[in-house]
C-alpha positions in Angstrom: 94.6 93.4 95.4 91.7 94.5 93.1 93.6 94.6 89.9 97.0 93.1 88.9 98.5 96.5 89.9 96.2 98.2 92.4 95.6 97.1 96.0 95.8 97.8 99.7 97.7 96.3 102.6 98.2 96.8 106.3 101.9 97.1 107.5 103.0 95.8 110.9 106.1 96.1 113.1 108.3 93.3 114.4 105.7 92.4 117.0 102.9 92.2 114.5 101.3 95.5 115.7 99.6 97.5 112.9 101.6 100.5 111.8 99.7 101.8 108.9 97.3 101.2 106.0 99.2 101.4 102.7 98.3 101.3 99.0 100.1 100.1 95.9 99.8 101.1 92.2 102.6 98.9 90.9 101.8 95.3 92.0 103.2 95.7 95.5 106.7 96.9 94.5 106.1 100.3 96.2 103.6 101.2 98.9 102.5 104.6 100.1 100.9 105.5 103.4 97.1 105.7 102.9 95.4 105.2 106.3 93.8 107.7 108.6 96.7 109.8 110.1 97.7 109.0 113.6 95.9 105.7 113.9 97.9 102.6 114.5 98.2 99.6 116.8 96.2 96.5 117.4 93.0 98.6 117.7 93.0 99.3 114.0 91.0 97.0 111.7 90.7 97.7 108.0 88.6 96.4 105.1 88.7 97.3 101.4 86.0 97.1 98.7 87.6 98.7 95.6 90.8 100.5 94.5 89.3 103.7 96.0 86.9 102.5 98.8 88.3 101.6 102.2 87.0 101.4 105.8 88.7 101.4 109.2 87.4 100.7 112.7 89.4 102.2 115.5 89.0 101.0 119.1 90.6 103.3 121.7 93.3 101.6 123.8 93.1 101.5 127.6 89.7 101.9 129.3 86.7 100.8 127.3 85.3 103.5 124.9 83.2 103.6 121.9 84.9 102.3 118.7 84.7 104.7 115.8 84.7 104.1 112.0 86.4 105.9 109.1 85.9 105.8 105.4 87.8 106.8 102.3 86.4 107.0 98.7 89.5 108.4 97.0 92.1 105.8 97.6 93.2 107.0 101.0 94.0 110.6 100.2 91.2 111.8 102.5 89.4 109.9 105.3 86.0 110.8 106.7 85.1 110.2 110.3 81.9 108.2 110.3 79.7 106.9 113.1 80.5 105.4 116.5 79.5 102.1 118.0 77.6 103.2 121.1 78.9 100.5 123.5 82.0 100.2 125.8 83.9 97.6 123.8 87.4 96.0 123.9 87.7 96.0 120.1 85.7 96.3 116.9 85.9 94.3 113.7 86.5 96.1 110.3 83.3 97.2 108.7 81.7 94.4 106.7 79.9 96.3 103.9 77.6 94.3 101.6 76.5 97.5 99.7 77.9 101.0 99.9 75.2 101.8 102.5 74.6 98.6 104.3 77.1 96.9 106.6 78.0 95.5 110.0 80.7 95.8 112.7 81.1 93.3 115.6 82.3 94.6 118.9 84.0 92.4 121.4 82.8 92.8 125.0 85.2 90.5 126.7 85.9 86.7 127.3 85.8 84.5 130.3 86.6 80.8 130.5 85.5 79.9 127.0 82.6 82.3 126.9 82.4 85.7 125.2 80.1 88.7 124.8 79.6 90.5 121.5 77.5 93.3 120.1 76.7 93.4 116.4 76.0 96.9 114.9 74.4 97.6 111.5 74.4 100.7 109.3 71.9 101.4 106.5 73.2 104.9 105.7 76.8 104.3 104.6 78.3 104.3 108.1 76.9 107.7 109.4 75.0 105.8 112.1 75.5 102.3 113.6 72.5 100.8 115.4 72.6 97.8 117.7 71.3 94.7 115.9 72.3 92.0 118.4 73.7 91.8 121.9 75.2 88.7 123.5 75.9 89.1 127.2 76.4 86.9 130.3 77.9 87.0 133.8 75.5 89.6 135.2 75.9 92.0 132.3 73.0 93.8 130.6 70.2 91.7 129.2 70.8 90.1 125.8 68.6 91.0 122.9 65.9 88.5 121.8 67.2 85.8 119.6 70.8 86.6 120.4 73.8 84.2 120.0 74.4 82.3 123.2 77.1 83.6 125.6 78.9 80.2 125.6 81.9 79.6 123.3 84.4 82.1 122.1 83.3 84.0 119.0 84.8 85.6 116.0 83.0 88.3 114.0 79.9 88.4 111.9 80.2 88.3 108.1 77.2 88.8 105.7 76.6 87.3 102.3 73.5 89.5 101.6 71.8 92.4 103.3 69.7 89.9 105.3 71.9 86.8 105.7 74.9 86.7 108.1 77.2 84.2 109.6 79.3 83.9 112.8 81.7 81.2 113.8 83.8 80.5 116.9 85.3 77.8 119.0 83.9 75.6 121.9 85.4 73.3 124.4 83.0 70.6 123.3 79.5 69.9 121.9 78.2 71.0 118.6 80.2 73.4 116.4 80.1 77.1 117.1 78.3 78.3 113.9 75.3 80.5 113.7 73.2 82.1 110.9 70.9 85.1 110.8 68.2 85.6 108.1 66.9 89.0 109.3 69.9 91.3 109.0 71.6 90.2 112.2 68.8 90.7 114.7 68.1 87.0 115.5 70.4 84.0 115.2 70.1 80.3 115.1 72.5 77.4 115.2 73.6 76.2 111.7 74.4 72.4 111.6 77.2 71.0 109.5 77.4 67.5 108.1 80.2 65.1 109.2 83.0 65.0 106.6 82.4 61.2 106.1 78.6 61.5 106.1 76.2 60.0 108.6 74.6 62.8 110.5 75.6 66.2 111.8 79.0 67.2 113.1 79.1 67.3 117.0 81.1 66.6 120.0 84.5 68.2 119.3 86.6 71.0 120.7 87.3 72.8 117.5 86.8 76.1 115.7 85.1 77.5 112.7 86.6 80.4 110.7 84.4 83.1 109.3 83.1 82.0 105.9 83.9 83.8 102.7 81.4 84.4 99.9 82.1 85.2 96.2 78.4 85.5 95.4 75.3 85.6 97.6 74.9 81.9 97.1 78.5 80.6 96.7 80.8 80.5 99.7 83.2 78.4 101.8 84.4 77.9 105.4 87.1 76.1 107.3 86.6 73.9 110.4 89.5 72.8 112.6 89.9 70.5 115.5 87.8 67.7 114.2 88.0 64.3 116.0 89.0 61.1 114.2 92.0 60.3 112.0 94.6 62.9 111.6 93.8 63.4 107.9 90.3 64.6 108.9 91.2 67.0 111.7 90.5 69.9 109.5 88.0 70.2 106.7 86.7 72.8 104.3 83.0 73.2 103.4 81.4 74.7 100.3 77.8 76.0 99.7 76.1 76.8 96.5 72.7 77.7 97.9 73.4 80.6 100.2 74.4 78.4 103.1 71.3 76.3 103.5 73.5 73.2 102.8 77.3 72.8 103.2 79.3 70.1 101.5 82.8 69.0 102.5 85.6 69.8 100.1 87.2 66.6 98.6 90.9 67.0 97.9 93.2 64.4 96.3 95.0 62.1 98.7 93.0 63.0 101.7 94.9 66.3 102.0 93.8 68.9 104.6 93.0 72.5 103.7 95.2 75.1 105.3 92.7 77.9 104.8 89.4 79.0 103.3 89.6 78.9 99.4 90.6 82.1 97.7 88.1 83.1 95.0 89.4 84.6 91.7 85.8 84.4 90.3 82.7 82.3 90.8 84.3 79.2 89.1 88.1 79.6 89.7 89.3 79.1 93.3 92.7 78.4 94.9 93.6 76.5 98.0 96.7 75.5 100.0 96.5 72.0 101.3 98.9 69.5 102.9 99.3 66.5 105.2 99.0 66.5 109.0 101.9 65.7 111.2 101.8 63.6 114.3 100.7 66.5 116.4 97.6 67.0 114.2 98.9 70.2 112.6 99.9 70.9 109.0 103.5 70.6 108.1 105.4 73.8 107.2 104.9 73.4 103.4 101.7 73.0 101.5 100.7 72.4 97.9 98.6 74.8 95.8 95.4 73.3 94.4 93.0 75.0 92.0 89.4 74.4 90.7 87.9 75.7 87.5 84.5 74.2 88.1 83.4 75.7 91.3 85.0 73.1 93.6 83.8 69.9 92.0 87.4 68.9 91.1 90.8 70.1 92.3 94.1 69.8 90.6 97.7 70.5 91.9 99.1 73.6 90.3 102.8 73.4 91.1 105.4 70.8 91.9 107.0 73.3 94.4 105.3 73.8 97.8 104.4 77.1 99.4 104.6 77.9 103.2 101.3 76.6 104.7 100.7 80.0 106.4 100.7 81.9 103.1 97.6 84.0 102.4 96.4 83.8 98.8 94.9 86.7 96.8 94.1 85.9 93.1 92.7 88.8 91.1 92.3 86.7 87.9 92.6 82.9 87.3 96.2 83.6 86.2 97.5 86.5 88.3 97.7 86.1 92.0 99.7 87.1 95.1 100.8 85.2 98.3 101.7 87.0 101.5 103.9 84.9 103.7 104.5 85.8 107.4 106.9 84.4 110.0 107.4 85.3 113.7 108.9 86.1 116.1 110.1 88.6 115.1 107.2 89.3 112.7 108.4 89.3 109.1 106.4 89.2 105.8 107.2 88.9 102.2 105.2 89.0 99.0 105.1 86.5 96.1 103.4 86.9 92.7 102.4 84.5 89.9 101.2 85.2 86.4 100.4 81.6 85.4 97.9 80.4 87.9 100.3 79.5 90.6 102.6 77.2 88.6 105.6 79.4 89.4 106.1 82.2 91.8 108.4 85.3 92.0 109.4 87.3 95.1 108.6 91.0 95.2 110.9 93.3 97.0 108.6 96.0 98.4 109.5 99.4 99.7 107.6 102.1 101.5 107.5 105.5 99.9 106.4 108.8 101.4 106.9 110.9 98.3 103.2 111.7 98.1 101.3 113.8 100.7 100.2 111.9 103.7 96.4 111.2 103.9 94.3 113.9 105.5 91.3 113.6 107.9 88.3 115.4 106.5 86.5 115.5 109.8 88.8 115.0 112.8 87.3 113.0 115.8 86.3 114.8 118.9 87.5 111.9 121.3 
């Protein structure tokens, strides 16, 4: 959501397969189809940057083909076919746009026994052309680019906090964390160390994963690390940065609680986070408590006496007004909650899909 009433979503079927991009103008009570016509399935990835500006990456199913991008600037009424990623890929991430003209897409090239190849493409002309910035390969494939991310470890997708600084996380079977940074717009990458949650040197020697970081400003961001060794209460930890990622500091929650996700930013000072206690298996229990900070993560306070499902995805548009999407599966089901008092109480929204308005149109049909 971008305002208390206007926002986007992606609908899925009972198996969690993407059906359509939708848009709401009444806080989620009704949603109208707003995605590129005819595109659906796991190959569709979407990102949104305002109430009118949305992007989609479509990767063709079946034999590897070039992923293609689409953009709308009128709230999904019309979609424009943009540039293609000139590589045979399994899938492509949603466009990560730092400015209306500058952004990146990460293409997955395949995985093998804990290793993965990726290609990172960059646009500087609003998506008309996507040029290769980085290529990670292995196993006899084409030569990697200079300064590329290593082939070892499974990888997520790159996210950028500025037009020059990007981040990429992943998971490894052991050794140091899978976390890399680029300071030259995605061309070369280097390992980014993280401190141990308890202090005393750099984090190392664990089979865990690092989720893609989220930034509210070029300098202020957060990330989540899972699978840490040691006591159960420390098997997951959140990190914050206030200097553009040059240093990362563990999030300190009351009662040694464990974060369930990366914090959701309402603004540069007001953030929200679900946290709970770990069970014997080292995973979060089904319910989590909502915590909030009004000082940029220095202190956290519990917002409600009633828990939320730990898998809820938070989306606060102001420090008071927020939404939580809760999913369960199988079969895949989702429902929407809303709050107007900073998460102290929540109300369920009964959403319905409407097709009263005209379906979106494709301004420039693809030739594939």
